[in-house]
Structure formats: C-alpha cells, structure tokens
C-alpha positions in Angstrom: 73.5 77.9 141.2 73.2 74.1 140.6 74.6 73.6 137.1 74.0 69.9 136.7 70.5 69.8 138.1 69.3 66.2 138.7 72.7 64.7 138.4 73.6 65.6 142.0 70.4 64.3 143.4 70.8 60.9 141.6 74.4 60.6 142.8 73.2 61.6 146.3 70.4 59.0 146.3 72.9 56.3 145.1 75.3 57.1 147.8 72.6 57.0 150.4 71.4 53.6 149.2 74.9 52.2 149.1 75.6 53.5 152.6 72.4 51.9 154.0 73.1 48.6 152.3 76.7 48.6 153.4 75.6 49.2 157.0 73.0 46.4 156.9 75.5 44.0 155.4 78.2 45.0 158.0 75.7 44.6 160.9 74.6 41.2 159.6 78.2 39.9 159.4 78.9 41.5 162.8 75.9 40.1 164.7 74.4 37.3 162.6 77.4 35.2 161.8 80.3 33.5 163.6 82.7 36.1 162.0 81.7 38.9 164.4 85.0 39.1 166.3 87.2 39.0 163.2 85.0 41.8 161.7 85.6 43.9 164.8 89.3 43.2 164.7 89.5 44.1 161.0 87.4 47.3 161.5 89.6 48.5 164.4 92.7 47.6 162.4 91.5 49.6 159.4 90.6 52.6 161.6 94.0 52.6 163.3 95.7 52.3 159.9 93.8 55.3 158.6 94.6 57.4 161.6 98.3 56.5 161.7 98.5 57.1 157.9 97.1 60.6 158.4 99.4 61.3 161.3 102.4 60.1 159.2 101.3 62.2 156.2 101.2 65.3 158.4 104.6 64.5 159.8 106.0 63.9 156.3 104.5 67.2 155.1 106.0 69.1 158.0 109.3 67.5 157.5 109.6 68.2 153.8 108.0 71.6 153.7 110.3 74.5 152.7 111.3 76.7 155.5 109.6 80.1 155.6 111.9 83.1 155.8 111.4 85.1 158.9 110.9 88.8 158.4 113.3 90.9 160.4 111.6 93.0 163.0 112.4 96.7 163.2 
C-alpha cells in the first residue's frame, strides 16, 4: 500500500535524527550552561501558550458554530 516507497523512510529517518539532535542541544543548554533557568521558563511559557491557544480555539469554534436544529420528538 506504500505508494512512495523509500520516500517515507527517508523522511522518517530525517525526523528521527532531528528530534535526537534537538533533544541533545536542549539538554546541553538546560544542564550545561548558565541559561538553564531561562530555558525552563521559556519551555513552560511555550507549553502554557500552546495549551491555552488550543483551549481558546475550542471555545471560539463552539461559539461560532451554527446551531443544530433539534428534531421534534413524536
């Protein structure tokens, strides 16, 4: 069923390497430098921003969604 063949494996390998490298760089800056506390603060700030954005988007979608017509029972 895989139409592209090796393309997906190459992309997957690249994403895996990027994720590992990003973790190593993040861990180095978090533990190995004096910027550890600001890295933690920025990480928490980004996580809270993403969560609140999703929450706001859900609220906006619920607010602006068209009302569904209720079917009369009987």
